N, C-alpha and C positions, 0 to 999 in steps of 0.2 A: 140916219143912213138912208140913202136912196134905195127903194125896193128894186130888186133884180129878179128877173125870171130865171129859175134854176133849170127848168126843163120846159116841156110843152105846156104844163099845167100849173105847177106850184111855184110860188115866189119865195124869196128869202124871208119875207115877212111871215108867210105860212109856217116855215120851218122854225122860226125863232119865237113865235108867240102862241103856239098851239097848246102848251102845257097848262094844266090847272094851276100849278105854282106860279107861272108867269101871270096868268089871268088874275090871281089873287093879289100879287104884289107888283103889278105892272108899273106903278108909279115909282118903284124903287129899284127896278131891275133893268139893266142894259142887256137885252137878249141877243145882241148881234155879235158876229165874229170880229176879232181884231185882225185876222190874217186873211189875205187874199187866197192863200193855199186852202183855207177852210172852205171858202166859197167855191173854189174849183172842185174840192172833194164832194161838196153837196151837189154840184152840177153833175158830176160823174154818177153819184148815187141815183139822181133823178133819171139820167140818160139810160143807165143800164138796168135799173130796178123799178123805180116808180113809174116812169112813162109807160113801159110795157104793161104794167099792172093796170094802170088807168085806161090805157088803150083798150084793153080787153074787158075790164069790169065796169068802166065809166067813172068819170069824176064825181057824179052824183052819189055813187055808192062807196067811194073812197073816203076814209076818215083817218086823218093823221092825228095821233094822240101824243106823240113825243118826237120832236125833231132835233134841232141843234141845241146843245147845252153850252151856253156861254159861261165864262168864268164866273160872272156875276150870278147867273141862274144857279150854277153849281153850289154856290155859297147858300142860297136860299133853300135849295133842295135838302141840304144837310141840317138846316135849322129846324127846330120844333115849332109847331103852330102854338101861339101863346094861349089860345082858348082850349084846344083839345089836348095839348101836350104831346101830340104825335108828330113824327118827322114829316116834313112837307113832301118828301119823296125819297126814292132810292137813287143813288148815283154811284157809278163805278167808273170814273173818268179814265183810269189807267187800263180798263178792259173793254168798255162797251162801244167806243168810237163815236158816241154822241157829241163829244167835244172836238171832233175832227182834228184839225192841224193846229189847234191853239197851243201856245207855248207858255210855260211858267216864267216867272221873273228871272230864273237862272238860265233861261234859253232852251231848256229841255221841253219836249212835247209832253203834254199831260198823258196822252195815249201813244205809246211808241209804235202801235200797230198801224197808225194813220188811217186814212179813209174817212168815211162818215157813216152814220147810222140813223135809223128812225124806227118808230113803232107805229103800226097802223092796222086797221082792219077794213074788211069789205062788208058793208051793211048787207044783211040778209044772206050771209055766207058764213058757215062755220070755219074757223081758222085752220082746222086740219085739212079742209078742202082747198084753202088758199095755199097751204104748204105743198099739197099734192100738185097744184097747178104750177107753182114756182119751180118745182123739181122737174115736172114734165116739160116745161119750156126751157129748162136748162139755163136759168138766169145765173149770171156769174157772181153770186154773193160771196161774202167772206164768212160771216156768221149769221145764223138764224136761230132765234130762241122762240120756242113754242110754249106759251104759258097756259094754254087750254083752249078748248073749242070755241068758247064765247068771249075770248079775250084777244087783244091785239097781239100781233107777232112783232118781234124785233128782228130787223134785218140790216146788215151792213154791206157796204161795198168798199173794198180797199185793195191795196197792192198784192196782198197775200192770196186773195180769192181762194181760201182754203175750203170753202163749202162745208163748214163745221155746223152741225145741228145739235141743239141741246133742248131738253125739257127740264122741268124742275120738280123735285119732290114736294110734298106738302110742307116741309120745313124750309123750302127755298134752296135746297142743295142741287146744283146742276147734275144732270144724269143723261145718259143716252138709253137707259133702260125703258123699254116700251116703244121706242121709235127706231128700232134696229133696221126696219125696212127703209125708212127715210135715209138713215145714215149710209146704208148700202147704195141706194140710188145716187146720193150726193157724191159718193166716192167714185162712181162710174163715169163721172163727167169728164 
């Protein structure tokens, strides 16, 4: 696939090859979208979310940790590593928008919410400060997941633009407990 610039800074190749699972199995995975709609959704994510973040914090400090999840990558994320016995990653294609507008064999979207998502962090900045900045700038996100101060955030851009914010308990259960201030600010948009 010919590499395409998705915004001012990042290319389709960046979004499709940044995961550890892809790096590990790159010779076995086609990481690229099958749908032009997916590419357009990734462009919108870059335009409305990623470009403004990089404009402010700089490309040198931006670290993309999970971008687009192709059907092929999804299969490998669900598999267990043959050496460690641990799953290669977590994936929730029907919820998290990483699979963008890709369709199943039956013609249905994997994620009916549409849009696109990525996980990233800003080097030398705690992620709670990044969330504060995103809310202050009123970026039009759909969902934002806060995993902790020293971990990447998940953010999506899609047609719903519901500005939903979640954090997770130690057992991985989604909650809004402890982030009520962010939830309130997001709802004021």
